[in-house]
C-alpha positions, 0 to 999 in steps of 0.5 A, a space after each residue: 499499499 505504501 507503493 501505491 500511496 507514493 505512486 498517488 503523490 508522484 503521479 501529477 509529477 509524472 503526468 507533468 513529465 509525460 506532458 513535457 515529452 509529448 510536447 517535444 515529440 508532438 510530430 511523432 504523436 500526431 503520426 501515432 494518432 493518424 495511424 489509429 484512424 482505421 474507423 474512418 476508412 470503415 466508416 466509408 466502406 459501411 457508408 457504401 454498404 448501406 447506400 441501398 438500405 440499412 444493414 442489421 438496423 444501421 443506416 448511413 447515419 448510424 454507421 457514421 455515428 458508430 465509427 465517429 464514436 469508434 474513432 474517439 474511443 480508439 484515440 482515447 483508450 489507446 496505449 503503446 507501452 508494449 513497444 516501449 517495454 520491447 525497446 527497453 528490455 532488449 537494450 537494457 535501458 530499463 536497468 535505470 528505471 528499475 532502481 528508482 522508487 517507482 517502477 517504469 510502468 508508472 511513468 509509462 502509464 503517465 505518459 500515455 495519459 499525457 497524450 490524451 489532450 494532444 490526441 483531442 486536437 487530432 480528433 476535433 477537426 476530423 469530427 467536425 469534418 464528419 459532422 459537416 459530411 453527415 449533418 444528420 449525425 448525432 452521437 446520442 450521448 445524454 448528459 446523464 450518461 456522460 459520467 458512465 461514458 467517462 468511466 467506460 473510456 477509463 476502464 477500457 484504457 485500463 484493459 488495454 494498457 494491462 494487456 499490453 504490459 502482459 505482452 511486454 513482459 513476455 520480452 523478458 523471455 523472448 527478447 521480442 514480443 511485438 510479434 506475438 502481440 500483433 497476433 492479439 492485435 488481429 483478434 482485437 480488431 475483429 472482436 472489439 467492434 473496431 472494424 464493424 459493430 459486434 451486433 452484426 455478427 452471427 449470434 453464435 460467435 456473438 455469444 462467445 465474443 461478448 465474454 472476452 476482453 475485446 469489447 470492453 475496450 471499444 464496443 462498450 464505450 462507443 455504445 454509451 457514447 453513441 446512446 445505444 446504451 443509457 441509464 441502467 443498461 450500461 451497468 452490465 457491460 461496465 461490470 464486464 469492463 471492470 472484471 476485465 480490468 481487474 483480471 488484466 491487472 492481476 496478469 500484468 503484476 504477475 507477469 511483470 514480477 516474474 519477468 523482472 526476476 528473470 531480468 535480474 538473473 541474466 542482466 542486461 
């Protein structure tokens, strides 16, 4: 508990450090943000598919609203700690960070969160253009559901961040876990709602997918932001998010601690 108390006290300073780094590498951050704009491509694809009529209850405006929400959620729940850990563990540059009172994961979390304001700057003009293209577009988020939307975004980010820590920690054993993570990323794009609304999937597949962690990252926050879920209906999906956040946090802690022991045994 002392570690968490110290982290809580130090986290504002870590956020300032992360913010300063984002300012220093703002062009690189914009490039990273633009690589997560796949929902724009999918918006145009599904817009053409729905040109002759609704698909699974989604017309052109509904698809535009869904993928506008997906773009927002993807930008605000993304993380890149897996790539940082692969670089730091492989080169041994993580060694000095391990000697500090707070581990390197706290700084990684602060750096990822500090990027959110810059990602918002990228989002605003894109969402504005979408609204000009589809004036009828309305995300449908009620003011009463704004706290739930914010909590769903936070939980989605936590699930994704801790999953990346788990894959990053594999680098202690494999020297390079990026390829393994990309296998997960392929499943993520298919089963998270990133490429299409999950309710367009066959019922048999959806009955399995709905228990996996993928929808906790994208589909659940999107459903709240677009007004598909509101009021008491958000409780069950958010409970699913919370459960996976706890599970992934526990797995991340276990994999990190065991990986560090192996790293200490063999050196950098």
